[in-house]
C-alpha positions in Angstrom: 51.1 17.1 -33.8 47.6 17.2 -36.0 46.8 13.5 -35.0 47.3 14.4 -31.4 44.6 17.6 -32.0 42.0 15.1 -33.5 42.4 12.6 -30.6 41.4 14.9 -28.1 38.0 15.7 -29.4 37.3 12.1 -30.1 38.2 11.5 -25.9 36.1 14.4 -24.5 33.0 13.0 -26.5 33.6 9.7 -25.1 33.9 10.7 -20.9 30.9 13.4 -22.2 29.0 10.1 -23.2 30.0 7.8 -20.7 29.0 10.6 -18.1 25.9 10.7 -19.1 24.9 7.3 -19.2 21.5 6.2 -17.3 20.8 3.3 -15.8 17.0 1.7 -15.7 15.3 1.9 -11.8 14.9 -1.1 -10.3 11.9 -3.1 -8.3 13.9 -5.5 -5.8 10.3 -6.3 -4.0 6.9 -6.1 -3.6 3.4 -7.5 -2.7 0.1 -7.4 -3.4 -3.0 -7.7 -0.8 -6.6 -7.8 -0.7 -8.4 -5.5 1.5 -12.3 -5.6 1.9 -14.2 -2.5 2.9 -17.1 -2.2 4.3 -19.8 -0.6 2.4 -23.7 -0.3 2.5 -24.1 -3.3 -0.1 -21.7 -6.0 0.0 -17.8 -4.9 1.3 -15.9 -3.6 -1.7 -12.5 -4.7 -2.7 -9.1 -2.7 -3.4 -5.9 -4.1 -3.6 -2.7 -2.4 -1.4 0.6 -3.1 -3.8 4.0 -2.1 -2.6 7.4 -1.8 -4.4 10.8 -1.5 -3.0 12.4 0.8 -5.7 15.7 2.1 -6.2 17.3 4.3 -8.7 20.5 5.8 -9.2 19.2 9.2 -8.8 17.0 8.3 -5.3 13.4 7.8 -5.3 13.2 11.8 -5.8 14.0 10.8 -9.5 11.2 8.1 -10.3 8.0 9.2 -11.7 5.6 6.5 -12.5 4.3 3.4 -11.1 2.1 1.3 -13.6 -0.1 -1.9 -13.1 -1.2 -3.9 -15.3 -3.3 -7.1 -15.7 -2.7 -7.9 -19.6 -5.0 -11.1 -19.4 -8.2 -8.3 -18.4 -6.2 -5.3 -20.5 -6.6 -3.3 -17.5 -3.9 -0.7 -16.1 -3.7 1.7 -13.4 -1.2 4.2 -13.2 0.3 6.3 -10.0 3.1 9.2 -10.3 5.1 10.7 -8.1 2.2 13.1 -7.1 0.3 10.9 -6.0 1.4 7.4 -4.9 2.1 7.0 -1.2 6.0 6.9 0.0 6.8 4.8 2.9 10.7 4.2 4.5 11.8 1.5 6.7 15.3 0.8 7.2 16.3 3.8 4.6 14.7 1.7 2.4 11.9 3.5 -0.1 8.4 1.9 -0.7 5.9 2.9 -2.7 2.6 2.2 -4.1 -1.1 2.8 -3.6 -3.9 1.2 -1.3 -6.8 2.1 -2.8 -6.4 0.0 -6.4 -10.3 -0.6 -7.5 -12.5 -1.9 -10.4 -15.3 0.5 -11.9 -18.3 -0.1 -9.4 -17.2 -2.2 -6.9 -16.4 -5.0 -8.9 -13.9 -7.8 -7.4 -10.7 -7.6 -8.9 -8.8 -10.1 -10.9 -6.8 -13.2 -9.4 -3.9 -14.3 -11.0 -0.8 -12.6 -12.8 0.1 -8.7 -12.7 2.9 -6.6 -14.2 4.6 -3.5 -12.5 6.3 -1.3 -15.0 8.8 1.4 -12.9 9.8 4.6 -14.7 12.3 7.6 -13.8 12.4 10.9 -15.0 14.7 9.8 -17.6 12.2 8.0 -19.5 14.2 4.7 -18.1 12.2 1.8 -17.2 11.8 -1.5 -15.9 9.3 -4.4 -14.9 8.8 -7.3 -12.8 5.6 -10.1 -12.1 3.3 -10.9 -9.6 1.0 -12.9 -8.7 -2.3 -12.9 -6.1 -3.1 -16.1 -5.9 -5.7 -15.3 -2.8 -9.4 -16.7 -2.5 -12.1 -15.6 -5.2 -14.1 -14.6 -1.6 -12.9 -14.2 1.8 -13.4 -17.5 4.0 -14.6 -15.4 6.8 -17.8 -13.5 7.3 -17.2 -9.6 7.2 -16.1 -8.6 10.5 -17.9 -6.6 13.3 -16.6 -3.7 15.6 -19.4 -2.6 18.3 -18.9 -0.2 21.0 -21.6 1.0 23.4 -22.2 2.1 26.7 -18.7 2.3 27.4 -17.8 -1.5 26.0 -16.4 -2.8 22.9 -17.2 -6.2 21.2 -15.0 -7.7 18.2 -16.9 -10.5 16.4 -14.2 -11.7 13.8 -13.0 -14.8 12.9 -9.6 -13.6 11.3 -6.8 -14.8 12.9 -5.4 -11.1 13.7 -7.3 -8.5 14.9 -6.0 -4.9 15.5 -8.0 -1.3 16.7 -7.0 1.7 14.8 -7.6 4.9 16.7 -7.9 8.0 15.1 -8.1 11.3 16.4 -10.9 14.2 15.6 -9.3 14.9 12.2 -9.1 11.5 11.0 -5.8 11.0 11.9 -4.5 7.7 12.7 -2.7 8.2 16.1 -2.3 4.6 17.4 -2.9 0.9 17.2 -4.0 -1.4 19.9 -4.3 -5.0 19.6 -6.8 -6.2 22.6 -5.9 -8.7 24.6 -9.7 -9.6 24.6 -12.4 -9.0 21.8 -14.6 -7.7 24.5 -14.1 -5.7 27.4 -14.0 -2.1 28.3 -13.2 0.6 26.6 -11.2 2.0 29.2 -9.1 -1.2 29.3 -7.4 -0.6 26.4 -5.6 2.6 27.7 -6.4 5.0 24.4 -4.3 8.1 24.0 -6.1 11.2 25.2 -6.8 12.3 21.7 -8.6 9.1 20.3 -12.0 9.7 19.5 -13.0 7.1 16.3 -11.8 3.3 16.5 -12.0 1.0 13.7 -11.6 -2.9 13.2 -8.9 -4.2 11.3 -8.8 -8.2 10.6 -6.3 -9.6 8.6 -5.1 -13.3 7.4 -1.4 -13.2 6.3 -1.6 -16.7 5.4 -4.4 -15.4 2.2 -2.7 -11.7 2.2 -6.7 -10.4 3.1 -7.6 -8.2 5.4 -11.4 -5.9 5.9 -11.3 -2.3 7.7 -14.5 -1.8 9.5 -15.8 2.0 9.1 -14.9 3.7 12.4 -17.2 4.1 14.9 -17.5 7.6 17.4 -16.2 7.5 21.3 -18.3 9.1 24.1 -15.6 11.4 26.3 -17.0 9.0 29.1 -15.6 5.9 27.5 -11.9 7.1 27.4 
């Protein structure tokens, strides 16, 4: 009888430890793209960085995402309160579109390291390489809207018009059939008030975004 009484607490302890065991989160996949933003001077560079994340407790159990460039001793931190969450095909992507250097300096090319941490303190890491060009092979694109017409001057392979309402919310994306024409031919939604040009080259993992231009009511 004494042996049985001693074995029972040990068995319960084993069950407790096993049931409370923790597992680290997972970074299944990730990508980095470089976006050039229009400024008064030369275009400003920002990385768009997202990872496909998994955790036994769900995406809500994730707490921190770090991005390191060890060679340049750089670190960016994103928390569950400020990262962007995107769900696609029941898979969760988290990350940021605003990774930048101080004072508009160019971002380092080469190897980066992502570290994902959950609320239990478990973490995992994965390395990524951005090997895009040091400078864009294309001039910065230009979108002109005047007298009810639009004109796109861009050497990028793909060009999209981003359509915003008065509050600056994206409400429509248009792939123009021609690089110039009447605004009415774009078939914009009635609430569209601003247009910006998004140009990209998927092979080089680079994009460019112009400032938004206002539409006059007669142009819609």
